[in-house]
N, C-alpha and C positions, 0 to 999 in steps of 0.2 A: 828574621827582620829585627835588626838591633836598634831599638829606639832609645833605650837606656836613660842616660842622665838628663838629656834635654826634657824628657817626659817627667822625670823626678822633679826638675825645677818647676815645671808647670804645675805639677800636683802640689807642690809646697806652697804655692802662692795663696795666701789667705790674708786679706786686708788688715790694716792696723787694728780697727775695731776697738772696743773696750779691752784694756789690757788685763784687768782683774775683775773678779766677781763683784767687788765693792763698787767699782766704777760702773759696771753693768746695771746694778740694782739701785745705786744711789748716785746719779750723774752729777757732775760738777756744775757750777753756775758760771755766769758770764765772767770772762777774764781768766778762768781756770783752764787747765789742760794737763798734758804730760809729754815728756820726752821718754823714749825707750830705745834700748839697744838689745838685740837678741842674737843668739848664736844657735844654729841648727846643723846637725850632722846626720846624714842619711846613708845607709849602706844598702847597696843593691846587688843582686846576683841573678842574672837571667832575665828573660822576657816572658811575661805571662800572656799567652794567646787567649786562654779562657781560664775559668776557675780551676781546671784540673790539669792543665798543660803548661809547663814552664820550659822554655827553650834555653839551653846552656850556650849563650852567646858571649859571655864574659861577666865581669864584675867591676864595681867601681864605688867611689865615695864622693858624695856631694857635701861641701861645707859652705855655709852661707852666713853672712853677718847682716842683720836687718836693722835699719835705722828708721824710726817712726816718730811722728809728731801729731798731737791732737790738740785743738784749741777751741774753746767754747766762745762763739761770737755773742751769744745771748744765753738765757737760761735754757732755751730749747734747741738752738742751732749750733752745730760744731763742724769744723773743717779738719781734714787730716791729710797728711802727706807722708810718703815713705819710699825707700828704695833699698834693695838688698845688693850686697856684693857677694858674688858666687864664685867659688873655686872648686873645680871638679877634676877627678882623675878617672881613667878607664883602662882596663886591661882586658883585651879580647879582640874580636873581629872589628876592624876599623872602618870608619867612614872616610872615603878618599876623594877629595875634591879634584885631585890630579893623580897621575901615576908617579910623580917625582919622589915622594917619601919612600924609603926602603920597605916599609910595612905594606906598601900599595903595589908592589911590582907584580903580584899575582892576582890582583883585584880587577874585575872588569872596569874599564875606564868610563867615566861619565861622558855623555855626548849631548851638549858640549861640556868640556871641562870647566871648572870654576876656580881658577887660580886666585881670585879675590877672597875665597873662603879659606882661611888658614887651617892647616892640618893640626888637629889637637889630640888625636887618639894615639899618642906616642908613649903612654905610660907615665906622663908627668902631669902635675897639677897645672891647670890653666884658669886664671881668674879675671873677672871683669864685673862692672856694674851691670845689673839686669834691667828690670822695668820699673819706671816710676809708677806710684799709685797716688791719685789725687781724689779725695772724697768729700762729700757733703752729706750730713746726717741731721735728722730732726728727731728730737727726743720728747716724748710725751707719756703721760700715764693714762690708762683707761681703767674703769671700774675701781678706781682708788689706789690700787697697789700693783698693777701690771704695767711694766715699762715696755712701750712700743717704740721701735726705732726704724723707720724707713731711711734708706740711704742710697746714694748713687756714687759709684767709684769708677774712675777711668784708669786703666792700666795701659801704659804706653812705653815701648822700648826706649831706653835712655840713649841708645846709639845703634849703629848697624853691626851688632856683635854677631859672631858665628853661630848659626843654628844647625848646620850640617855637620854634626859631630856627636859621638856618644858622650863626650865631656863638655858639651855646649852648656852655656849658662841658662838657656831657655829657648822658647819657640820663636821669639822675635815677631810677635803679632800683637796688635792692639786689642783690648777687650773693654767693654762697657758693662758694668755690673750693677743693676738695680737689685736691692735686697730689702728684706723685712725681717726684723728681729724682735722676739718677744722674750722678756725675762720676768720671773716672778719668784718671790720668797714666800713660802707657805706660812700662813698665820700661826703664831705661837710655836715656831720651829726655826732651826738654823739651816734648814734644807731649802735649796733653790734649784730652779732649772732655767735653761736658756735654749731657745730654738731659733735658728736663722736659716732662711731660704734665699737663694740667689739664682738669678738667671743671667748668663753671660752671653752678650752679643759680641761676636768676634769678627776680625778682619777676614775677608774672603781670600783663600789660597787656591790658586788654579781654578777648579770648578766647584768648590764647596766651601761652606763655612763650618766652623767648629763650635757653634752655639751649644751651650750645655746648661744643665741644672746642677745645683750644688746645695746640699742640705747638711747642716751642722746641728748636733744635739749635745747638750751638756747638763749633767746633774752634779751639784756640788753641795758641800756641807761646811758651814762656818764652825770650825772646832772651837775657836776663841777669837779675840779681837785681832790676833796676829796671824793665825794659820787657817787657810782654806784648802780643803781637799776636793778634787773633782775627777769625774770620769767623763769621757766624751767619745763621740763617734762622728765621722764625716764621710760623705759620699759624693761622687761626681758621675753623671751619666749624660750623654748627649750625642750630637751629630759627629760625623767623621767616618772614616773607613775602618772596618775591621781588618786585621792583618791578612786574613785569608782573602779578602776582597782586594786589598791594596797590592799584594805581592804580584799577581799576574799583570798589573798595569805598569810595572816598573821596567819592562823590557829587559829582564835579567839584571836589574839593579844598575841601569845605565842612563835612564832618561830623567825628565823633570819630575815625574812622580816619585822616583827614588830620591832625588835631591831634596824634595819637600816632604818626604814621608813622615818625618818627626812632627811636622805641622799638620799633617792630614789625618793621622791615626786618631782613634776615638779616645784613648787614655781613660777608660772608665774604671773606677775603683771605689772601694770602701775601706776605711781604716778605723781603728779604735785605740784608745789610750787612756792613761792615767796621768794626773798632774797635781801640782800643789802651788799655792801662792803664800809667801811669807812676808808679812808687813813688818818692817823693822825700821827703827830710827827714822820715823816719819820725816819726809814724805816718800820714802823709798819702799819698793816692793820687789822681791826676787821671786820669779816664777820658774818652774821646771816641769817638763812633761816628757813622757816616753810613749811612742805609739808604733803600731805595725799594721800592715795590710791584712785584711780579712777576706777580700774578694777583689778580683781584677779581670779585666778584659782588654786585650790589645794595649798593654801598658807594661812598664818595667815592674819587676818583682822586687820590692824593697823589703829586706829582712826586718829592719827596725830603724827608727829615727829617734834622736834625742835632741831636746832643745832647752835653752835657758834664756831668760829675759830679765833685764833690770829696768824698772820703771821709776822715773822721778816725776811726781805730780807737783804742780805749782798753782 
């Protein structure tokens, strides 16, 4: 079951949020905010059915450019918006909406076929805008120096992009994400932590929803006024089909369950990584991070991902 890059795109979605530890621990005031542009590149090889089994169905690369904006309406309330441009390539077993492409001549045909879904698993990069994210957050402090941030974010496809493809930009389903974040800098220390929990309500596909939990943990250290180092982990677990459950429902990869399988699979995973933020030439911050999968179930197997982001505060 080759779910590959469409799943990687879903796994990569992580709202704009505070872009640096400084913003997370010392929020801006009314009329302030930030613009940011980020680049992420993810390498994937195979499909992880469970933590010990990886199927060799192909490999690919996902590249994405993220544009995000945050603005404080008041000292406590902020709004955010963002959208990524995603460009993916895949080499391996293709997803075939029709039997017309040469790569699909020996692939069982879909019933019915979907000529409206462009064929993308041709070994070339295919790019498009993915999902808008629109958010509202409330920032407050509790017990003097703990920053608490409840938020609500809507993820909505920017257009009817292709989802039946290993090189697809995403799953093309809407999501509503209520979340709660806690950040704290330890007294008399340059050490801080950040924890964020989200629950995603998703669009129903065929007979199921893909509602899921997401947990993010971060531990960081302010080396000096310019440099911050951080380690982080993130995990997703929720509803959907395990690949072993979904396979028998696809009628030999020919029916609607196969056409929608990238939307229906669980895509459960956990990852860990390291990052840094460098504050230079105020008000600019350059961030970089590297991370890799440490556990997965019914999800693509990504070897590693690298990202950079430039933030301009105002």
